[in-house]
TORZA-211901 format. One record per residue (C-alpha): residue in three letters; x, y, z. Coordinates in steps of 0.02 Angstrom, whole numbers, plus 50000, padded with zeros to 5 digits. Example, Ala and Ser with C-alpha at 12.3 -4.5 7.8 and 13.67 -1.06 7.14 Angstrom:
2
ALA506154977550390SER506844994750357
//
This chain:
644
ARG384295028754694ARG385255016154775LYS384424998254725ARG385184979854708ILE384474969354577GLN384654951954506VAL384804946954331HIS384484931854259LEU385154926054083SER384784913753961ARG385644910153782GLY384404923253715GLY384744935053840LEU384064942853993THR382344934954050SER381924943354211LEU382354958054331ARG381964957654517ALA382424966454676ALA383784955854735ALA385384957154864ARG386584942654796VAL388314944854719ASN389014930854617PRO390744930654575HIS390654916654460THR390334924054297SER390664907954174PRO390474908554008TRP388954909853903PRO387924894953926PRO387644885453770ARG385614881153781GLU385024878653949ARG383994894054043ALA385184900354183ALA385654914654296CYS386944924954344VAL386824936854480PHE387794953454508HIS387794968154634GLY387434985554556GLU386945003054586MET385385009954494MET385625027454444ALA384505041054351SER384715040054164THR383695047354002THR384835033953884PRO383455021353865VAL384675008353771LEU385674993853832HIS387604997053806PHE388954985953823SER390904990153806SER391634976553697LYS393154975453830ALA391924972753973VAL390844960353887GLU392144949553831SER392844950254001VAL391374943854092GLY391124927853958PHE389784935053850ARG390424929553685LYS388894927853576ASP387454932353499LEU387764951053531ASP387144957253388HIS385304947453406GLY384874959453559PHE384214952553734LEU382324949853787VAL381994958453962ASN380514952954068LEU380334963754234ARG379794958454393GLY379584968554547ASP379164988354566ILE380564995054471LEU379995009854356GLY380675024054241ASN382285023554145THR383755016854244MET385605013854224LEU386444998054317LYS388264997954338PHE389234983954420GLN390934976554429THR391174956654443ASN392474949654567LEU393384937854443VAL393764951754323PRO394124969654358ALA393194976654199ILE391634985654247LEU390064983754149THR388794998854119PHE387304998954039THR385485006154028LEU383984996654020PHE382325004853933LEU380935000754055ALA379054998853997PRO377544990154060GLY377604972254037LYS379134967453921ALA380504977253868GLN381544976353738VAL383254982953749ALA384914982353616PRO386654979653659GLN387094982553474THR387904999353490TYR389575000853568ALA389525019953602PRO388505027453717ALA386805030853639THR385795045753613GLY384075040853591PRO382745026953593TYR383155011053503THR382024997353449PRO382744980753415PRO382204967053313PRO380794955353396LEU381474941253485PRO380534925153537HIS379624922053693ILE380764913553817PRO379394904453938PHE379714902554120ASP378934886854190PRO378914888254396LEU378434869854387GLY379844864154274ASN380894849354330THR379834845654494GLN378584833054463PRO379544815154437ALA379254802054304VAL378184788454385SER379334772054401ASN379514757354497ASP381384757654469TRP382744767354591LEU383764775254472THR384754787954569PHE384814791654763GLY383184797554829HIS382264786654680ASP382174802354574GLN383044818654515GLN382174828654644ARG382584817254788THR380674814054836GLY381134796754923TRP379424792154860ASN379294774954737ASN377754782554657GLY377664767754538ASP377464751854647THR375764743654705THR376534726154773LEU376734732754948THR375364739655037THR374954744555221LYS373974727855232ASN375334715455169VAL376894725055236LYS376954715555410HIS377184698655319LEU378984706055249LYS380454693155246LEU382364693155208LEU382304686555039TRP384194686055009SER385854691755064THR387564693354983GLN389194695255032LEU390134705854929ALA391884704254867THR392624721354948VAL393614723555106PRO392854738255211SER394184752355251ILE394664754355445PHE394504773155404ALA392774773255307ALA391104771855396GLN390224768555208THR390864754155133LEU389504752454991THR388404766654910THR386754765954920PRO385974754354783VAL385094759954626VAL383974747654543VAL383404747154375SER382144732454277GLY381964728354111VAL383774724854065THR384324713353921THR385794703553979PRO386604688553913ASN385634677054036GLY383814685653992VAL382894700754057LYS383414704354227THR383154718254360ILE384794722454433ALA385334732454602PHE386894740054576THR388194745554711LEU389784755454722SER391254749854846GLY392424762754926ASP393724753054831ASN392904754554665ILE392234739054618LEU390534741754535PHE389334728654570ALA387944722454462ILE386794710054572ASP385114700354504ALA383764708554610ASP382814693354623THR384114679454678GLY385634689754752LYS386784682954630VAL388274694554568LEU387864695454380TRP389544704554356GLN390834716754434LYS392154728354368PHE393494734654479PHE394364752054428PRO396074751254529ASN396744769654571PRO398634770554522TYR398844787254602LYS399544789454775PRO398664802054890ILE399404816954951GLN398464815755118LYS398384800655243ALA396934794155260ASP395734797955425TRP393944796755472GLN393484812555379CYS394544811455217THR394334792355195ASN395234792455027THR393864780754955GLU392444782854845GLN390554785354910ALA389494793554776THR387834783754730PRO387864781254542VAL386394786654431ILE385684774354293ASP385134781654107LYS383774767954084GLU383524773353899LYS385444772153847GLY385674757953957VAL386994765754052ILE387724768854237TYR388664782954278PHE389844783554426THR391504790954490THR392954782654554SER394204787854686ASP395514792054550GLY394214806654510ASP393584801954331LEU391904799354275ARG391464782954194GLY389984774254103LEU389474756354098SER388184745954001LEU386954739754125ALA386994723654028ASP388624716554045GLY389764731254119SER390554735353937GLU391394754253916LYS389964765953869LEU391014781753902THR392924788453893PRO393484789254056THR393464808554090PRO394394819154243MET392904826354332LEU393494828554518PRO395134830154618LEU395964814254662TYR395274805754814GLY394054818254840ARG392514818154931ASN390894818854814TRP389214813954828SER387874805654744LEU387484808054558ASN386224816054479LEU385704816454275LEU384704829054185GLU384664830554002ASN386354821953954GLN387174831354102VAL387934821754253TYR387964830854406THR389084828254556ALA389604840354710GLY391184838054832GLY391464845255008ARG392624842755149GLY394254848555070CYS394784830555039GLY396104823554906GLY397084832854782ASP398724832054714ALA400434841354735ALA399994852454592ASN398214856654660PRO398384853154864VAL396894862154904VAL395254855754871SER393754867854866GLY391984863454871SER391244862554708VAL389714859054602GLU390434848054432ALA389214844954271ALA389894833154129ASP388934834053960VAL388824815853907SER387924818653759ASP389494813553653PRO390194798253762ALA391924799253652HIS392134817553710VAL391264821653874ARG391464840653933VAL391534845054109ASN391214860054196GLN391594865654364LEU390774879654497TYR391654884754663THR390594887854804GLY392174893354933TYR393884890154935GLY394644875855039ARG393804865955169PRO392204878055202ASP390854880655119GLY390664864755018PRO389104855254967TRP389034839555051ASN387104834055060ARG387174815855026GLY385854817454896GLY387134827254806PRO386404840054667VAL384394841854662VAL383574844854521GLY382184858554515PRO381614873254409GLU383134883654423GLY384524869854380VAL385044859154532TYR385084863554717VAL386614858054842ALA386764862755033THR388334867155088ALA389394865755239ASP390004878255381GLY390944891855317ARG390804910955289TYR389454918855186ASP390144932755075PRO389634932054896ALA390554946154853ALA392244934354902GLY391364919354826PHE390944911254981PHE389374903155004GLY389354894155171GLU387724887655264SER386884889355105VAL385444880955008LEU386154885654825ALA385184884554661ILE386584883154519ARG386214885054345ALA386064870354221GLY387834864854174ALA388564871054324ARG388644888554236GLY388484900654392ILE387444902654550ALA385444908854509ASP384864909654677SER385244905654866PHE384354903555051THR385544907955199PRO384874907655372ALA384974924655454ASN385854917955594TRP387134908655484ARG388554916355592TYR387994906155737LEU387864889455636TYR389564893255563SER390234895655755HIS389394878755835ASP389854869155666LEU387984865555626ASP388104866755441MET386644866155317GLY387484850355222ALA387154839155365GLY385294839555272SER384804835655094PRO383554845855020VAL381994839454933ILE381004846554798PHE379094843954759PRO377584853354676TYR376184859354794HIS374764870954736GLY375524877854583ARG377294881554659ALA378844871654666LEU379234869754844LEU380974865054946VAL381134857655109VAL382794856555197GLY383374852655386ALA385024849755460LYS385844848655641GLU385134864955694GLY383514852055722ILE382514865955619ALA381454863155440TYR381474876055317LEU380094877555185LEU380654887355036ASP380264893254862ALA381304883454729ASN381164899554621GLU381444913654742LEU382454902754871GLY382654916754993GLY381514930254954PHE382154948054894ASN383464946555039HIS383984927855010THR383674924455199GLN381794924355197ASP380994907255210LEU379204903455180TYR379014893455335ALA380164887855479THR379724875555607THR380244877655789LYS381594868855854LEU381174849855821GLY382744842655901ASN384704846155965ASP384144857956101SER385954859656148ASP386494862955986GLN387854849855972LEU388834846555812ASP388464828155822ARG387224815055896TYR385654826255876GLY384794835555749ILE384144830555559TRP385384819955469GLY385204815955290GLY383854819455170GLY381954818855196ALA380594812055089THR378994817155030TRP377334808454974GLN375444814254924ASN374074802354967ALA372474800054837ASP371584815254910GLY373044826954867ASP373684827855039ARG375724833255030PHE376844824755194ILE378644827855228TYR379604814655331LEU381234819355420PRO382354809355512MET382914814155684TRP384474809755781ASN384054806355973ALA382594814856076PRO381354827956002ALA381824846256062LYS380884850356244ASN379824862456149ALA379344854555995PRO377814855455912ALA376444842155979PHE376054828255863PRO374444821855843HIS375154803355832VAL376664797155937ASN377004780155902GLY378524770656015ASP379884776556111VAL380704792056017SER382094795856138GLN383264786156021GLY382834793455865SER381424796455762ILE380554798455591MET379414816155604ALA378094817955478PHE377284834855438GLN375954838255316VAL375994854755203VAL374624866755230GLU374064881455140GLN373004893755225ASN372424912055169GLY374044910155049ALA375174904855187LEU376164890655185SER376704879255339LEU377114860955407ALA375964855955526PRO376434840455637ALA375524824455583TRP376504810455681ILE378124805655775SER378774787155766GLY380254779355864VAL381704772255788ALA383004763555879GLN384624774755840ALA385284786755714PRO383944784155572ASP384404788655399SER383634795755258PRO381794787555235ALA380854780455077VAL379174780655033ASP378214766854942ASN376284764754919GLY375784773155065ILE377204766655171VAL378814773955254PHE380194763555261ALA381544769255398LEU383224761355424ALA384034764055629THR385904763755567GLY386734756255736GLU388344767655705GLN389284777655828THR388734795455806ILE389904804255922GLN391204813355823ARG391924824555968THR392614815456119VAL393324821056292PRO394694819056289PRO394924820356117ILE395654806456021LEU397074811655928ASP397894798155829SER397014796655662VAL396734776155668THR396164775655845LYS394874790155812ALA394264779655654THR394274763755752PHE393274771355877ARG391994779555746ASN391804762455653THR391384753155817PRO389414751755814VAL388324754255965GLY386914744955896HIS386424737055727GLN385204739355574ILE383374739455581LEU382174741255450TYR380414749355502ALA378884751955403PHE377594764155443ASP375854769355396ALA376184785755293GLU374774794655364THR374734789455548GLY376474782955583GLN375864766155642GLN377294753055651LEU376784740955530TYR378454730455527SER380104729955617SER381654718055562LYS382024718055757ASP383654708355759LEU383664700355604LEU385224709755531SER386724711455634ASN387844724255568TRP387814743055552GLY387914755755410HIS388204774655368PHE387464786855253SER386284774955173GLN384494773055160PRO383324759455122VAL382894756454950ALA381154752754868ALA380904746454695GLY379974732854623GLY379084728154763LYS380764725054869ILE381744734855002PHE383524734354982ILE384944739555114VAL386794739355115SER387954737655271HIS389684741655328ASP390274723155320ALA389854723355136HIS388294713755125ILE386794717255021TYR385044712955078ALA383184711954995PHE381804711255084GLY379964705754986LEU378494696355017LYS378854677054983
//
């Protein structure tokens, strides 16, 4: 009978088989060590040959080059019984790979050693057990630093190591210092500085320091004393190449990806607009990594992440390129930095050209199946290699697509420019499960199982809210923009916080606590609830934010939110055709930044900076580290708030 399956692969071979409906054209070379997954569309047929058979030509064509003589371990999940044969064809190679599986209760052993059709049962030598951890890479380490966008690899936005700020004393928050950095904002770029990353205990020539780092659009990395605001050192990396595209407000030809810090190695990793990955010493800015091409020239990539000596980023928007490669496609990159002198980069494409690219500002998010991204408007056609409007799980090392979730209404999202990439996933453990929450322009938040993103047909969520905002389905000004945050209180209650632009939807759920004016923007809080095995997001509170809030942060029971003050209109009537005029319009603010502090359980406003900040910001978040809150602005200031 006809059946679709999903095959998970690891270094030892097949590790699981389950009912699914997905095609993965990215059958990349065999991963060197990480557990990972490739996905195929096949046809199941009856067979009496209980062995696994590969033709050597087909095996080589899809990249299975090693360990064939050692057999494979197969763990089965789902209702698949009897002897079956799988036949599939990848989209990147013409070869058809045919094999037969011997299925038995529990675990089944299969043997790819015989390169001619087998005539009877075969029992391979025993293989080591490959454990599966459903909560792998979901629990952030406790840290009072802020080493990457969203605090940790999972982008929770929760500083789980600070006890300095409390709901009682945060009302005494003061501006401790502000520093004007030596960079000139671009007329095209709304973002001048990346979200800061902060690390403590760095031994420098001037003693042990806590340092805040930010990268400018013109490739200057600044190291700032977090206690005084003094610039300890700065390094400039000029881009010698001329861009092939003229800058505009969408493709600004500037750098924007938040760096990531490896505290153990004492290195900060970042990318520059020439497409290179770089690594410098935290202490003095000396070079610790051979600069390595990782991205297209002047591409638009997003926040870096780090897992087991792999530096990840993702690129979208179709920006940049060069004469030899004028088409820049959406992609996820992984750079193996275990040998700093010889960095190895792997790249996986999520589409072709501008559509389908990952552009969630948190960049790759670490979880149990690798790293996760949210993609932009585009066609959803896995057989052809297009993964628009989706949340994708990317295998470790960017070696393939392990899993995906695509809303059933993806065509509507695509036609109305309501791409999933406007949001940014957050991953967290809950009652023994790895969960992922994401929301975007449409104004709907999805709760997903990070190990089974879309269920059996890759469109099934665990829970979806009713429409929370953007009743008119506008491509700008409304909906969820930026990443959420999560926090767990001492009683084990798990909360989710989402930034909403403009007013809530008319039929948005009733929140038990409504604080302030929510007509211009808000933070919406939900509690994760499990009842009779079913999960949901129960409204907890909503608190007003003056205008266009960005990704929130959580610190010791306090939610920090930042009103950006930015102009959120993208589509003008009549259209602005001149690129400079359009960029000027987009970069003329309608307000100014305001820092808020809310009680994480009730949403009660505990602090507001009111008119203290005069400039605006874009694609940034408040950073909570070491008892301070750090903010950057469009005019190249970095601010530190704290208790005097």
